[in-house]
N, C-alpha and C positions, 0 to 999 in steps of 0.2 A: 303161287310163288317159285321159280327156281333157285337154288341154291348154287352159288358162284361157286365153282371149284378151280382151283391154281395146279397147274401141272408145270414140272421142269424139265428144260431143257438139257438134252445130253450132251451138248458144250456147254452152253450157259445154265448157272443156275437160278435156282427162285430167289427173286429177294423179299427177305424181311423187312416188317415195316420198322424203320429205323426214325429214329428224332435226331434230324442234322442239327448239330448249332453250332452257330457262327462263332469264329476263332477272333470274338473281339481282343482277346488277351495277347495272341499274336499281333494281331494289326498293330493293336498298341505298343507293344515292346519293339518293333520294326519301325514304325514312325519315330520313335524314340530313339533309335538309334540313329536312323536317316538325322535326323533334326542335330543328335548330340557332333557328328561328322561333318555335316555343314556348317555348324555354328562356330566349329572352331575359327577355319577360316575365314569364314566371315567376317567374324568380328574380332579378329584379331590385327585388323590394321584400320580401326576403327578412330585411331586419332586422328591420323592422315585422310581420312573419308575416303579411302581406295579400296580396290577389291584384287586380292592381287593372284596373279597366276604364275606358273613357272614353264616356260614353252621349252627349257631343257630336258624335263620329265619326257616331252613327246618322243615320241621311236622318230618319226621323222624331223630331223633339225634342219638345221638352215644348210649347212655344209654339203650334206647328203643330198639333197633336192634343190640345189644350185640350179636356175635357167639360164642359159645364155644371155646376156642381156640384148645383144645384138639380134637375137630371132624376133623377138615383139610377141612370140606366142603361137599359134597356128590359125594359118590362113588359107582359106579356099579362094576358089575361082571367083567366085562373088562377092568377095572382098569381106565376109564373115571370120571373125578371129576369135579364138580363146586365148584370152594374154592373161598374164601374172596379174594379180592387184594387191598394191601394195597397202598395207595396215599402217594405222599410226601405230607411233613408239620406235623402241631401237631393235626390234627383232626383224627378222626376214620375210619373204614375198610369201603368202599362200597360193597353192594350185593346186588344179585340179588332174587326176590322174585317170587313167583309163586302159583297160586290157580286157581280153575275151578271147573265146574260141568258138569253132565252128565245126560240125562234124556229123558225117553220114556213117548211118548203121545199118547191117545187114544180118539178120538173123534168119537162118536155116533149122527147123525143127525135124530129127532125123525121124524117117521111117524106116525100120530094119527089114521089116517083111516086105515093102513097095517102095523101094528108096526113091523112085519118080515122085512119088506121092506125099511126099514131107512138104510141109506150108512153108511159105517163107515171108517174113516181115522186113519192111523198111522204114525208115526214119530218120527224120536229122533231128542235131542238138545242136543250140544256138545260145551263148551265153556270154554277158556284158557284163564288167565290174566298174563300176565307176565311184573314185575316191575323193575328198574333197577336204585340204587339209589346211586349218587355220594356225594362228599360234599357240593356241593353247583350246581345239576344236576340231573334230573329225565329222565329216559328214560320207557315209558310205551307202551304196548301192548296187544291188547285186541283181539281175534279172536272167534265168535262165528257162529256155524252153526245149522240153524231150516230146517227140511225138508219138511217145509210146508210152504215156503217163495213163490212157485210159483202159488195160487191160486187156489190151486185143479186142476192144470192141469195134465194128465194122467201121472205116473213116468216114462213111455219109454218115452216120447216124452219130458220129463224133461231131460233125462240123454242123449238123442241121438242128441238134439240140439247145435250143438255148443254156438250158443249166448247163450245160458242160462247157460252152464257149465261157459263160461267168467263174466256171470253176477254173477252167483253164488260168484264165486272167489273174486270178488269185494266185495258182498255185505255179505262176512265175517269178514271184516275188521270194527270191532265194534271203535277201536280208535288205534292209533299210533302217538305218538308224541312225543316233546322233550320237557323239562322246564328245564330252569337255572333260579336261584335264586341270585342276585344281591342286592347289600345294601339297595337301596330305591325303587324295583320293583322287579316283576318275569315277564318272559317272555316266553309265550307257543306259541309252532309252531308245527301244525300236524294236522291229523284228530282225533275231539271228537265231542263229545255230550256236549253242553251246556244248563242248564236250568235256566232262571231267571224267578220271580217271588214269590209270595209268595202260591199261590192257592196249592192246593191238586190235582192233575192229572190233572188240568185244569189251562190254563195261556194265559193271553192275552198280555203280556209283554215278551214274550218269542220268537222271531221272529229267530233266527240265523239258525236254523238247519231245514233241508224239513221234511216233512214226510211222511210214506210208508204205503198206507191205506189197503193193501192188506188182514188184519184181524183186522182192527182197533177199532172195539167196542169190541175186548177181550184180547186185550193185554195193557200191562202197559203203562203210557205215554210215558215213556223212550226208551219203546223198539219200540214205534209209529216212533221214531226222526231216521233219517239217520246220519250218521258219518258226517262233512263235514269238509273242510281243513280251518283252522282259524291261524290267527297271535293274540293273545290276549295278551295284557299287561295289568298285574293288579300292581297298586301303592296303597300301604296302606298310609290314612292318619291319622296319629297318631293311637291310639288306637281304635278308634269305628268307623273309616271312611274307604273307599275302593270306588277308581276309576278306572272302567274296560274299556281299549279302544277295539274292535274290527276290524278289517279288513278280511273279506269275499273275493277272489280275481274271485273264479268262483259260479255262480248260478246255484241253482239246484233246477228245480221247484218239485213238491209234485209230487208223481205217485200214482195212482190207479189201482187194479186188472181190467183188461181187457177181464178176463175170470174167471168162478168158482161160487162159493154162495156167494161171497162179493163184486161182482161187483156192484157197485151203480147202483140205478134204471135209474137213468138220462144218464150214459155214455148207459146204454142198450138200451133205447131208440134212442139214437143217431147211433148206432151199429146196430139198425132194420133199421131203415131209412136209412142210407147207403147204406146195402146189397140190397136194392131196384134200385139201378144207378149203373152204372159203376163203377170201380174205379178210382180216380181221382189223381194227385200230392199232396203228403202231403210236405209241407215244413214246417221246424222245425229253430225256430230262432238261429244265432250261440251265445250262451251266456257265450264264454272263451275267450270274447275280454275285454282289460282296461276298459270300458265304463260301463262294468257290474258289477263293484265292488260292494261289500256292505259294510256298515259302520255303526256303535253303537257304543253305549257309555252306560255306566251305574255310576251312582253314588251311593252308600248306606251310611248309618248311621245308628248308634244307638242312642238315646236319651232315657234315662234310660230303661223303660221297652218297650219301642215303636222302632222296628226296620222298617228303611221306606228307598224308594229307587225312583230314577227317572230312565227313559230308555228313549234312542231316539235310530232309527234306519232310514236308509236310504238304501233301498233296494229295491224290487220287491214283487207285488204280486203273488204268487206261482201259484195259477190256471190262466189257460190260456185263453185267447180269442181266439178264433175262426172263421176264416172270408173264405167265400166259395165264389168262384169264378163261375158263371156257363154260360154257350152260350146261356142259355134261360131260359124259366121259370121251376120252379117245377113242377116234378122231369125231368132231363134234366140229360145231361153229362157235370159232374162237369169237371170243367178245373183243379180247385184248390184248397187244403183248405192248410190254410195258418193258423200258431201258434203263437203268440206274447205274453209278458207279461209286462204288466206297471207298471211303478216305484211308490214306496209308500214311504212316510212318516209315521212311529208312535211315536209318542210322550205318555208316560205312566207316573204313579204313581204305588207303590204297599208299603202295610204296612202290621205288622203284632204287635198284642200285646196282655197280658193274662188281663182279666178285670173280675174279678168276676168269675174266676173258668172256662171260656170259652175262647178259644184258637182262638182268631178273624184275621180272615185275608181278603186282599182286593186286587182285582185289578184294575186299571181304564186307557182307553188309548184311544186316538184317530188316528184313521185312516186315515190319508191324502191321497187319489189315485189324479187320473188325470182325474177322472169323477163328473169334478165341478158339472154337471146339473143333474146328476143321470142318464144319458139317455143309458148306458149301461144295458145290459139284465142282466149280472154277476154282480149280487149284490155285492159282494166281491171287485171290482171294484169302489163302492161309497164310499164317506165320510161316518163312521160311528164313532160311540162312544161302546167302548168293554167294557166289564167288568168281573169282578170273586168276588162275597162274600160269606162268608162261615163262620162258627165254627166247632168246635167239643169240647166235654166235657164230663169227666167220671162220669157213673150215679151212684147215692148210692147203687146198685144192685151187687154184686160180681166185676167181672172186666168190666163191661159194658161199651163201648164208643160208643158215636153217633156222626155222623160226617156229616153236611149238607150242601149242596153249591150249587150257581146257577152261572152257566157263561150264556152270554146274549151279544147281541148286538142290537144297535138302529141305522137304516141305514138313513142317515138325508133327503137325496132327495127322499127316495122312497114314492110314493103316494101309495101303495096297502102292504099291510103285511109289516111294516117297522120295525117289532122288531121279535127277534128268541132269544129265551129262553130254557135252557135245567135245569132244578131241578135234583138235586142226591143227594140220602139219604144212610149211610151205617150205621150199629148196628153192632157193633163187640164183641167179649167175648172171654177170656182164660180159661180153666181148665189145672187141672192136671201138676200145674207147667209150662202151656204156651207152653205142649209138645201138645195140643187139642186148636184148634184157629177156631170158627165158624163163619159165617159172612153172612149176608145177605144185598144188595144192590140195588138199584131200582134208573132209571132215567127216566125223564118223560119231552117230548118235549112240552111244554107249547101252543104253535101255532097249531101243528097237532096232538097233543092228543094221542102222541104212547110213550110206553114204552119199557122199557128193565129190566126187574128182575133177579136178579141172586143170589142165593144160595150158599154159597161155606164152606166146609171143609176140615182145614188143618190140617195133623197130623204128630207128629214127632217120625218116626219111632223107628231107633237107629240110634246113633252115627248123622249122618249129613245127615242123609238121611229121605224125607218127600214122604209123600203120600197127594195128592190133591185131591179131588172131587168135580166137580161145573154141576151147570143145569143151562143153559141160554135160558130165555124164552125172545121172541120177538112179539110185536103186536100193532094197532093201525093204525093209516092211513098211507096208502104205499107211500105216498108221503113227511112221516116223515123219520126221522136220523134212528131210529131202528124201526117203521112199515113197511119199505121197504125190512127188511128181515124176516118178519112174517111166511116163511115157511123155516128159521134155527134154529128153538130149536133145542138142543143138550145137550147132557149130557159126559163130558171130564172127563178123569181120568188121574192127571200125576204124574210119580214118579220120582223122583230127588235127586242126591245126590253131595253135595257138600265139594271140598277137598283143604287144606289146606298147 
């Protein structure tokens, strides 16, 4: 009988056998808190048998969203109409609002040795946002389609593969949630994206949504997030405080492209190594059990001119471990490749304040994983202190604004290269009544000495139609976050039109 051997990947470490315990205490505490919050207003009006709502607390009051009574709604040629429907009671009408956008994007990748040989990709983007507001409730849905989602996979392969079609349909749902406004709290349930923290496009206290890295260095922060199913309770604390409680029943890992120009080099190295050996069984963990729930709480407060918040999260490291079981020394026939995810606690603080004309912001968090000794190859499972610090300030020349920010981490048990830091800066201006907006931004990986430089010019053409021209340059150490894409310099032109 051959003795199995376990081998570590250079990118993702070996998984030790761990006993996962179901966080019964956390579930009980969360449910008990929710019961106390809900029970208060539910039994407050027990004497008259009514359940009280306060419509005035909603963001959409009747005066702001009054519809002309003569219009009767929206009619088309066939006689179909969408009209306001009156609720009983003394409050105003509910209404359906919609907005959206349409865009066309062309991206040309530079080939400096043979300019005519540079590749070109073109794709559309379409978005539709629907919001229905009642006296004390709200229902929202946002659908968004981006033809570039499949990581530069040939379009024929994308269109014909059934699994890709199903993936497209799921990915199109940006949000789909219901929100109820009660006397003492709001309840939001469904798929949505939640952003916590004071950083600008970078956060270390924002753990609720997974990320899709298909084009991550080129997308806005919110666009990199993947909509997740959550149950969220917002409890106002006076006029200056807010308590947020979140339960996420299903764990979703981060996803990275496995093909195309934006596939991370670390994954490319693993893919090349696995191609040299016969395929093995890939075992993925079941992340849809009750023991895989995630819990988070955030308490924010305004003290004078200071906005401050504390965050706690109990969930998972979204990057996977890889355990490779082989029947002999490498290279050999792999018996099994197993993925797993460790539990994680995050304790964070963030704050923002205006001081002497500077808009200051900062975040700091302690990431406590299961790797107390720092023995795992994957640094994300090690204990770390992570932080964001930055400022922006208007300059006394035209409408110039300077934005500087750094995001970093110190891995407590790392003996080699324990730090990771990226410094970013952006200089923006606006001309012709904000119809022309130039920007130059740069990001620098301190440890790897790699760069991303991105000049951008945004024009408002007519109405709500815009033209955006952008050039991206990557260079530096190929092991760096930006240097690995040294061959991916590109020119991108975007046309978009928003409608309301």
